[in-house]
Each structure stands twice: as C-alpha cells, then as structure tokens.
N, C-alpha and C positions, 0 to 999 in steps of 0.2 A: 433281222439285224437290229440290235439296240438302237435307240435314237435319243441318247442323252444330250442335253444342251450344256451340261456341266455348270449351270449357274448356281447350283446348290453347293458347289465346291469352293473353297477359298484357294488362293494361289499355292499354298503349301500342299493342300490336298491334291491339286492338279499336278504339281511337280512330282509327287510320289507316284501318282497314277501313271504318268508318262514314263518314268523310270522302270516301273514294273512291266509295262506293256513292251517297251523296247528291249528290256532284258530277255523277255520270253521270245520276242520276234527274232532277235539277232543271236540268241543263245549265248549271251555274254553276261558276265557279272558286272553290273553298272555300279560304279562307286557313287555313294550318296554323301552329301555334305550337310552339316547342320545349317538351318535356315540363317540367312544373313547376307553379308556382302560376298556374293559368289563370284565376283570378277567375270561374270558371264558364264559361269559353270553351274548348271543345276544337276548334271550327271556326267560321268566320264568313264570310258573304258579304253583299253589299249588294243590297237589292231596288231601291232608288233611291239617289241620291247621299247622302241623309241618313237612310236607313232600313236598319238592319242586322238580319240574321237570325243568331241565335246557335245553335250546335249543341253539345249536351252529350252525351257518351258515358258510360254507366254500365255497367261490366263486373261484373255481380253473378251470373254463371252459377253460381258455387259457393254464394253466400249466399242467393239466392232472393228472391222477391217482397217478403216482409215487411220484410227489411233494406233493400231498395231504396226502398220507400215511406217508411220511417222517415227515411232519409237525405234524400230529396227534401223532406219536410216540415220537418225540423229544421235542415238545412244549406243545401240548394240554393236554396230559395225566397228566402232573404235575399240570396244572391248575384245571383239573377235581378233582383230589385227594384232593386239598385244599378246594373245595366247599362242599364236603360231601353231595351231593344231593341224593335223593332217586331214581331219574330216569334221564337219559341223552339221548337226541335226537340229532342226527346229520343230517344236511341237506347240500347237496353239489350239485353244478351245473355239476359235473363230471358224465359221464355215468358209471354205476356200474353193473358188472356181479354178479351172486350169489357168486362166489369165492371172488370177491373184498369185498363184504359185510362181508363174513366170516373173511377175513384178518383184516378188520377194527374192527370188534367185538373183535377179539383176541388181536389186538394192544391196545385196550382201556379197556380190561377186568380188573375188573369185572363190569365196570360202565354201559355198554350197555347191557340191559337185553336180547334182541333178535334182529335179523337182521331187523325186521319190524320197529325198531326205527331208522333205517338208511334210509334216503331218497335221492336217486340219481336223475339224470336228468329225467329219464323216469317216476319215481314215481311222481315227481313234475308236469310233464306235464299231467299225469293222473289226479292229483288233480285239475289242472287248468281246464281240461275238465269237471270234476265233479262239480266244483263250478264256473259257468260261470261268475258270477259277479266280481270275483277276477281279471280277465283279464282286465276288464274295469277300475278297480281302479288303475291299474299299467300302467301308460301312455305309457312307452316305449314298453311294450309288446303289448298293444292294437293297437298302431300305426303300429307296425311292423308285425302284424298278416297278414296272406296271403290274407284274404278277403279284408282288408283295402287297402293293397298294390295294389290289382287288381283293385279296384274301383278308386284308385288314378291314376293308369297308364291309365285307360280308359279316365279319365278326362283330361289327358294331350293333347288330341286332340284339346282342346279349347285354342290354342295359348299359352299354358304354355310350355316354352322351356325346353328341357331336362336338361339343366344346373340348372334352377330354381328348377325343380323337385328333382334333385339329392341333391341340397343344402338343401332343406327342409327335406329330409329324413336323410341326414347326421347330420343335426342339432338336429334332434329328439334323436339321440344316446347319445348326451351329454347334452340334455336339462334338466333343473331342474324346476319342477312345483313349482313356488313361489306363494306367496299371490297375487302378481300382476296378475298372470295368472288367478287365481280364480276370482279376481275382474273384470277383463276384460271379462271373460266368463259370469259372472253374468250380466254385462251391455249389452252385445250383445243379451243375451236371453230376456232381458227386452225390447229392442228397435229394434232388428233385424239389426241394423247398429252400427258399432264400428269404431270410428276414433281414432287411436293410435298416440299420439304426444309425443315428448320428445327431449332431446338434442342428438347431433350426438354420435353414438357409444353406446347408452344406451340399445339397443336391440329391437327397434321398429319392424324391419323387422322380427327378429326371433320370437317375440311374435305373430305377425300377422300370420306368417306361421304355428306356432304350434296351434293357435286357429283355423286356417283353417283346419289343419289336424284333429283336434278334430271333426269337423263337417263332414269331409270326412269319418271318421270312423263311423259316424252315418248314412251314406248312401247318403250324399250330393255329388254332382259333383262339382269339383273346377274349376272355370273359372278365370284365371289371366287376368285382364284388362290391355291391352297394348295401350299406347299412349293416347287414349281418351275414354270417357264413351260410345261412339257409338259402340265400339267393344263389350261391354257387352250387349247392347240392341240387337245386331244382333243374339246372341245365347240364349237370354232369352226364357225360356220354361215354361209357366204357370203350366204345369202338373208335372214338375220334381223338385226334391229337389236340389237346387243349392246354392253354396256360391261363391260370387264374391269377388275378392281380387285385390285392386288397390293400389300398392306400390308407395309411394312418389307422390300422386295424384295431388299435386299442383306444382310439379317441383321445380326449384330453385328460382322462383320468381312468386308471385301471379299475377302480372300484365301481365305476359306472358299468363297465363291461361285465363285472361279476353279477350284477343284478339279473342279467339275462342268461347266466350260466354259459356265456359265450366262450370262455376260455376252454371249457371241456369240449365244446362243439368244434372249436378250432383245432384242438389236438387230435380229435377223431378224424377231421378232414385231412390233416397233415399225414396221419397214418394211412388214410386211403390213397393219397397222392404218392406216398413213399412206395407203396406196393404196386403202383401202376407203372408200366413202362412207357406210356405215352402221355404223361401229365406232368406239368410243372406248376409251382405255386410260389408267388412272390408277395411278400408282405412288407410294409414299412411301418416304422414306429419311432417316436422320439425315444432316445435311450432311457431317459429317466422313467417314462411310463412303463416300458418293458421291464425295467429293473424292479418296479413296484410289484409286478407279477411274480418275478423270481423271489423277492424278499418275503412275499406272503405265501410262498409255497404252492403257487398255482401251476398250471400247465403239467400236472402230474409230476413227472421227473424233469426238472428244469434243464438238465443236460441234453435232453432230447431236442429241445428248442435251441439251446445255446450253440450246439455244433452246426446249426443252420444259420447262425447269425453272422452278418457282415457289418462291422462298424466302419462307417465312412468318415474319415478324418482329413481335414484340410492339411494338417501337418505332414501327411504322408504323400501329398502331391509333390513332385519334383518341381524345381524352378522352371524347367522347360515346359512341363505340363501346364503350370499356372500361366505361363506366358502364352502358350497356344490357346488356352481357354479364353484369355483376354482378347487375343487376336481374332478368334472366331466370333466373339460377341461384337467386336468392332466391325468385322466384315459384314455381319448381318445387319448392323445398325442402320437406321434410316436417317441418322443425323447428317447434316451437310458437311462438306469437306473441312470447313474452318473449325468445326468442333473436333474432328479427328486429328487435325493438325495440332491442337492444344495438347493432345496426349502424346503425339510423336515428336514434335519439333523441340520441346524443352525437356524431354526425358521423363515426362509424367508417368509413362508406362512402368518405369523402374520403381517409382514410389508406390504404384498400385500393386504390382506383383510382389513386392517385398514388404508391403504393409502388414502389420500383425493382424489386422481385421479383414484381410483378403477373404472373399467369400463369393461364390458364384451368384448368389442372390443379389449381392451388391453390384457385381459387374453387370448383371442384366438391368438393374435399376439405373446405373449411371450411363449406360449406352442406349437406353430406351428413348425414342423420340417423344413419346407421351410424357415421360417423367421430366423431360427437359423443356417442356413448353414454358415460355415466359423467361427462360434463362438464355441470355445472349452468349455468343461464343467467348466474349471477354470474361464473362462470369463463370464459364464452364469449369475452369480449373479449380476455382474455389468451391463450386458445387461438388466436384469429385472429392475434394479434401473433407468437406463437411460430411458427406455420405460415409466415407471411410472412418473418420474420426469419431463420429457419433451415429452408429448404425442402429438408430431407434427402430427403423422399419423391420429389422431382423429380429430383435429381442422383445419388442413391446408386447406382442401377443403371447408368446410362450411364457414370459415372465409374469404377466398380469393374469392371464386366463388359465394357465396350466399348473401353476404352483399355488399351494395354500400359504397362509401367513407364516407358518413355521419354516417351510422350505425357502420362502423369500427371505426370511430373517437370516437363515444360514448362508445363503448366497451373498447377502449384503455383508455379513461378518467376514467371509473369506476375502471379499474385495476390500473392505475397510480395514482389515488386518494386514494390509500391505501386499495382498495377492500371493503370499507364500507363508502360510500360517501353520504352526505346529499343531498336531492333533490335541495336545494337552491344552494349549492356549485357546484353540477354537472351542473345545468342549467346555472350558471354563466360561468363555464369553457367551456361548449358546445357553448354558444353564442360567446365567444372569439375565439373558434376554427373555427366556421363558418365565423366570420368576418375576420379572418386571411387568409382565402382562402386556407387552407391546405388540401382541398379535390381536387381530380383530375378531377372528372367527375360529373356534376350535374345530379341528377336522376329525372325522371318524377314523382317519388313518393314525397309526402310531406316531407320536411326536418326540420320542426319545432321540438322543443324539445319533446313535448308530443307525436307527431306521431311516431318519431323514437324510443323513449323509450318504447312506447307501443308495437311496432313491435318486439323489442328485448326481451321484458319481457318473462320469462319462457323458453328461449332457451339460450341466451347469458348473460342476466342479470336478477336479481331478484329485484322486487320492494317490499320493506318490510315496513310495517307500525309499527313503534315502539312507545309504550306508556310508559311513565315514570311519577313518582310523585304519589300523592294520589288521591282518588276519587274526593275530593273537588278541587283539582288543577291538574287534569290529563293533561299531555302534549302529543301531538301527533306529531311525526316526521316521514318523509319518508326517508328511507335509501336505497341506491342501492348497490348491491353486484354482483360479477360474479355468473352465474348460477351454475358453477362447478369450483372448485379450479384449475383444469387443464387449464382453459381458461387463468387464470392469468399467469401460467407458460409459456403458449404459447406466449402470448402478450409480456411479459417481455423478452423472448428470442429474439424476433424481435428487440427490442429496444437496446439491449446490444451492437449491432454493429453500432449504430447511435446515439452517445451521443448528437449531436447538436439537432436533432429532439426530442430526449428525453427531453432535457432542455426546448425546445420551448413548448412542450405539458404540462410540469409541470408548466410553467409560466402562463398558462391559468387559473389556480386556484387562487382564491383570498386569501385564508388562507393557513394554514400549511398542508392541505390535500395533496398539491403538493409535500410535502417533506417526507411523511410517507413511501412511497415506497422506497425512498433512505435509510431511516433508516433501513428498513427491509433487503435491499440488502447489507448493509455496511459490514457485516461479511462474505458475499460470494464473493464480488467483490469490494474491497476497492478502487482500482484504477479507476474503472468506476464511482463510487459515487463521488470521489474527482473531476473527470473531469466534470461531470454533474453539481455538486454544484458550481464549479468554473465558468462555463458558465453562470449559473443563477446569481451569485454574480456580474460578469462583466456586465451583462445586466442591473441589477438593480442599480449598482453603489452606489450612496449615498442615495438611496431610500429604503434600506433594512428594516428600522424600520417603514416605512409607512405601511407595511403589519402586524405590530404588534410585540410585544416582543417575543411571542412564535415562530413566523416565524423566526425572526432574530437570536434567540439563537439556534434553530434547525439547521438552515442553517450553522451557525458558527461551530457547532459540527461536521459537515460533510465536512468541508474544510480542505485541508492540511495546514501545518504551514505557508507556504509562502502566500497563498491566504487569510488565516485568518488575517494575519498581515495587508495586503493591504486593506482588507475590513473593519477592525474595529480599525485601529490605531488612527483615529481622533475622536473616540467616547469617551466622558468623563466618568470617574468612577461614578460621582454623578448621571449622567443620567441613567446609567445601574442600579445602586442601587435603584433609585426611581421607575424604571420600574418593578424591581423584587418584590417590595412591593405588587404589585397588582395581582400576579399570584401564583398558586401552582407549585412548581418546580418539575422537573423530571430529568431523566438521562441526556438528552441533555442540560438542563439548567445547571446542575452541571458541565458537561464537558466544556461548554461554559465559565462559570465563572472561572474555573481553568486556562483555556487558556487565557482568557482576563486579569486576574491578572498577568500572566507571561509576558504580553507585556511591562510592566513597572516595574521599581524597586520600588514596593510599600512597605510602612512601614507595620510592623506586625499588627498594630491596624486596618489598612484598610482591610487586609485579614481576621482578626478576625471578623470584622463587617459583611463582606460578608458571612462567613461560619455560623455565628449565624443566619443570615437571611435565608440562605438556609435550615438549620436544622429545623427552625420553620415552614417553608413553604413546607416541604417535607413530604408527607403522605404515600408513598409506601415503604414497607420494603426493597425491592431490591434497590430502589433509595437511601434510608438511608444508606444502606451498602456501596454504591458507594461514597456517600458524605463523609462518615466516612473515607474511604480509601484515598480520596484526602486530607482531613484535616490532617490526620496523617503524611503526607509528610512534614509538617511544624513544626517548633519548637515554642512552646507556653510557656508563663509564667504560673505560677501556677494559678493565678487568671483568666487569659484568658481561660485556660483549664477547670476550674470549670464552667465558663459561657457557654463554648461550650458544656460541658456535660449536663448542665441543659437544654439548647436549644435542644440538641439531644434527651433527655429523653421525651420531650413534646409529640412526636408521636411514640416513640419506642414501648411501650407496646401494644398500640392499633393496630399498623400495624402488629406486630408479631402475636398477638392473631387472627387477622382477616385473615391474608394471610398464615401463616406458621403453626399455632398451631396444627390443626387437622392432617395434613400429618406427622408432626414431631412426634406426639404422636403415631400414628399407626406404624411409621417406627421404633420406639424404645421401644414399649411395651414389645416385647419378651425379651429384655435385663433386664427389670424391673419387670417381672411377674413370678409367680410360679404356675404351673398347679397342683392343689391339688387333683382333683377328676374328673373322666370322665366316661361315660358309653354309650354304644350303645343302641338306642331305639329298640322297637319291630321290628323284621325282618330287622334290620340294616337300618332303614329309616332315623335316625338322630343320632347326637352325641352331647351331652351336656357337655361342660367343666365347671369346677369351677376354677376360676382364681383369684389369689390374686396379686394386683399391688402395688409395693413399690413407693408411690408418692414422697417420699423424694429423692429417687434415680433418678426418672424421672426429678424432678426439678433441680437436680444437672447437669444432661445432658443438660437441656435447658440453664442453665447459662453458662456452658462450651462452648456450641455451639456459644455463642455470645461474647466470651472473646476477639476476635480480633477487636471488635468495639471500637470506641472512648469512649463509655460508655456502658458496657455490662448490660444485664438483671441480677439482683441479684437473689439469690436462693429464698429469701422471695417473690420477685415479681413473680417468676416462680410458687411457691406454690399457690399464689393468682390466677394466670391464670388457674392453674389446677383445682381449686375449681369450675370452670364453666363447667367441664366435668365429666361425669359418667365413670370413668376409668375402673371399673369392667365390665360394659356393653360393652365398646369398646373392651376390651380384649376378652370377650366372643365371640363377632362378629368376631374378627380376627381369633381365633382358630377354630371356626365353619366353616368359609369360607375356611380355609386351609384344613380342613378335608374333606369338600364336594368335593374338587378337587381330593382327593385321593380315596374316596369311591363311593357309588352309587349316582346317581343324586337325588338332593333334590329340583330341580326346580331353578328358578331364571335366571338371565342373563348370558351371555357368559363371560368367562374370558380367560386369555391367555392359561391356561391349557386346557379348553374346545376346543379351536381352534386347538391346537396341537394334542389332543387326537384323533380327527377324522382321522388323517393320520396314526395312529398306524396300522401296518400290510399292509399298502398300497403297499409298494415296494415288499413285499413278495407275495401278491396276484397278482400284475401286472406282475412281472418279473420272478417268480419261474418257 
C-alpha cells in the first residue's frame, strides 16, 4: 500500500485528489467547484434528486490533529448546519486513530452518519492503492512515488549532477500542470523531440525538467547532456528507454555553436531519436538564439526543427493558471505568516497576477526566504512592487551577455519609440543608430535591419502585422513591440541615469515616435523629461518644425518654461494657427497652445480663435475636458462664449458616447435601479433578477457629471444617448455578475473576487 504523507500537495491539490478518489469509490460523478469561498463544499453529488452529499477536504498534514479538530468545532460545524445536506463526508491528510474518528463524529454530530464517512491519511492511501490510475492523474504524487524516485536516482549516474537532480525534485513540489505542459507533452509524443523556447524567466527549464520527470515515471532513464551532444551519444543504448535533456543547447550565441559543427551533430542525433521507439529528446533555448540558427540557414532544413519547437509564453497562461502558480509558490515558501498575510489581506495577489511583468522567475524570487532576508514584513509589499516594476534580475544577464551592441540598440529603439513602433520608423532610427557609430564592438553576425530584427523576434521584440480598413481597402502595417513589458522597464531604467545618451537615441527617430516615451515618463520623472527634451530642442535649434507640427507641439509640451520660451519665442502666431488647421489636436497640442499664447500679450480675439480651432479639431473626450479647463481660465464676452460652446459641442456628444458611456452607465446603474423580483434556479445554479431602471435619473447624473465643462451635456442630450442602450438588460447583467461572485460557480471568466477566493483558508491551512 502507498504511504504518502501528502505534504508535497497544497490544499487545492488535496481537494482534487479527494474528489477523484471518492468518485471512484462511490461510483458517482462528484461536482467540482472553482477554488474559493466554498461555503463548506469542496465536492458534491446527489444521492437522490433532492438529497445531496457534501464532501469537505481538510489538508492539515503540517498542522496535525488538534488544529483540525479545533477548526471543525469552531468553523466547519456552522457551515454544515447551513447546508442542510443529507450526508456529509470528511477527508483529511491527518493520520487518524479510531478514537480520533469518534471525536470528529461527535464534534460534527449529527451530520456525519458513521466513522466510515471520515477518511484520514491511511484511508486515502488505501484508496490510492485500490485505484492505481488515480496516482498517475495527480502529478505530484506520481513523481514523488518511491518507484519513480528510485529510477530517477539510478539515472543520475549519467552526468546529471546532484544539484540538478535536487532542483528538479524540488520544483515538482510547487509545479502546476498548465495547458502549456499538456501541449508540450502532446508535441513530444508526436515527434519524440521537443525544443522549448521562450523569453528569460518564463519557465523553460522548469517545464523541460517536469516533462523529463514525466517520462522517468514511465520507466525512462534520464540523461542530462552536458557541454555537447557527443556526451549523449556515448551513453545511447538502443535497448533501453532513455530521455535525453539538453538545457540551453545553443549557449549564449549560436555562432559559438557553429565553431564545433554542433548544429549538424544535433540534427543527426534528432534523426536518431526520431527513428527510435523508446527514446525522447528535450532541448531548451532562448528564442533569439535559436532564430539565429534559422536565419543563418543551419540545422539542414529548418522546418525539421521548427515542427518540434514549443514557444512558452506568459501571455497564454490563463488567469486561473497564473493564480495557481502564485498559490503554489506561496504554499512552498518558508516565509513567516506575517509575510503571506501582506499578499492576501490587502489584495496584493491581484496586483501580482495581473501585473504586466508577471513571471514565474519573479514569483520564485519574491516568495523565497533567502531573497527576503533583511526585509521586514512591513517592507515586504514594497519589495514585491519593486521586483515586479523593475525586474532587473530577469533581464540583466540576457540583455548584457547574450546580445551584441547592434541587437541592444534595436531593443532600445523599440522601447524608446513608445513600445509600438512602425517598421518604417524603426528602420529609419536603426539606420541612424548604425551610422552614428553608437555601438562599441562590431559583431561577426550580420547587422542589417532585417537580420537583427529577425534574431530578436519572439524573445526581446515582437513583429506584429496590423491590418486596418475594409476588405476593399485593407491596409497592412508592421509594428514592433517589446516581447514582454518588463523589457521596457529594464531599458528605461538604464537610460534614466544618462539623459545625454537618452536624447541622442530619441533623435534617431524621424517623427514623434521619439517623444512618446517622454510623454509616458512625464508623470513619473518630470525633471528627467525636461532635461532630455531640452537637450533635443538645443540640438534641433530652429529646425523643430521641420519634423512636423505634431513633433513641435509634443516637444513644446515637454519643455520647462525657460526652454519653451527660448525654443518658440520667434515663431509667429499665424504660422502656428495655419499648422493647427491640418491636424487633429490632442493633450500635448492643447498644452502647447496655452503656453504659446502666454508668450505674448495677445488680444482676447486671438485666444478665442485658437480655442475655437482646438475645440473643432479635438475628438477625444479626455482631451476635450483638458481643453475646456484651459479655456475657462480666460474671460470671454457673451458672444465669444457662445461661439466657443458651439465649437465645443461639435465633438462632445460623440466622444462621450464612444469613450465614456458604457462604463458610466454600469458604474451608476445601481443608483438608478430597483430590484423588483429575483429567484434562485434549480439546485442554486443561477439567479435571475428583474430590474427596473429610471432612465430620467440616469440622464440627470450624466448631465451633472459634465457640468464643469465649458458646455455641459444637457439632460435631453443624455436621454437621447441612453436610447442607444438596453438599460434593463445591462442592469440584469450587473446584478447577475455580482451574485455569481457570492454564490456557486456559473462558469465564465475570472474576476477580482475569483482570484481572491482561491486564498480563503490558505493561512489557516499553512500555519495552523
């Protein structure tokens, strides 16, 4: 009989195991519910149409029997009484004696019929032995079984260091089997070879190790390839089931691999593996290094390797998977309870899971007791924020050691170009960069634009094909973005301490792409932006408008008052007005015009003409709000004000309707709605509200919300806007979604409540 102590499982793992075992034992379909506020229900099945049996799982392997009994008496009994179930089954990872079971039955009386409805550690192990397929379904159990461990330890004689072995086993304790794991497993089963690629820190090595362990558990011997493929050939045994694992098989630069003709040897070994029925081969590589090989025409026919490649991307993790990964790292963490409370009590978990820099390597870093030495629990939240906002530890090595100066230059230009740069603009900036000689070392690799961008694609930058327009006039444009938002954070952090180099790089751009990054940084570091903008204005001198009116107005909005005056004091009012006729204005144009008008003692008529022009050419609601605020600083005659209001009204209704209306309505529906009828559906599956919405009251709120504008939306206009919405249907959706978060799962995507609910009971289970 197996003898698991279940300590390598987290509470969610244990709940899933319990439901699987009882489903087999009782020959029933056990209902599962998403992790969270379960109201005392971890599983459920129906004995008859109206009689439910509730299953509760309590993972107290670390806490012990006394903590379990106290929780059952003080917390669980009240939950059970509210459920009014016909039968209640308790499963726990705690070893139980007959006396323990009697005490539990008495504590939960009269809800547990007999002690056979209480399953302790030994009972569960007996069920695992009875239903052998269950062990294989639960990855952490299967990998940690004694037979698997023994086979793995024997395989360690093949050059697999003790440290790598220990790392692989340790990782399995906190590993979450995601859809990526399943897809990678499917690919290697189809081709016998799996090449895992992806950005730094995404989890390539962890995935490779766990896929390797999967096959070790199936009787394969693991051979870790060290240095070169010849080491694998030396231990190749045609009669034995073997899995070969070659981590970072191309090193830091593909050209280094070519010196030893390693690419040809790898392809020959892949062919050998492909034709064998008892062999598997797993390789990992940074995507840009592998793409260097493709671009240089290596690996014989690249498609032979490409169809074995699996690109691991953070963006493809679901929110539930990302939350489970965080949960697992927290469960494994050796940090004291007060640290974990900082993540759970104030909703920090939501910031982590939804942060654009979310990365398993960062999760491991912030939950490691070693990395948190010297950081108090009060400082822990700030430590997490710093690690996510500036993930230097993730990008420092690949950026500094794996890229040459040309590649670093292009990565920098993508970031400094606003992180969404057209191919034409990036190519122009890169040509200027190369011509300026701002690279330190010339590489032996091709440094033309297409070679470098191709090498960087899918690791440091993305090449996106954007289509716009209609089928009859479809436009195609190539845009470049950072592969991960954390790359932008890393690059910008480097440039903050070197404003001169910052300005030089931005001047490589022809258009206003070189100013977008400064606009984004303005609220964070105004002094830096002023300094960089001043250096650009000084370099351009009288040629600012040669780059276009958009560029000139954006740059002007970023200068301090002194530099603005020096840059634009000799520009005529008429010239600016004529230029503004040709463009759609935005926030930077509005700021520029207000500052430009302040350079001279202009008559009111001149200011009036400018603001009428701005209002007519401003199409975004936020920009209209800003323009209105600036216009209200001045005193206008009655006729001037009327003209300004008419100009402002031109785009007011359309911009509010397009940008604001839906969110505003949802935010204020509860103030203007009456819940007249509601009922729960069969077996609590759904809730249907009947809601009456007061459209007049909602229209009044819309009008009131715009009363600070130079020309507000009238109530009649608001009513006309609302005619385009089915308010009753929107209210029904609002109330239904709020109820789903409180009751049983009705499917659908994750929301803030879902993410938080997974951590209910976490501290109690981990630290009791």
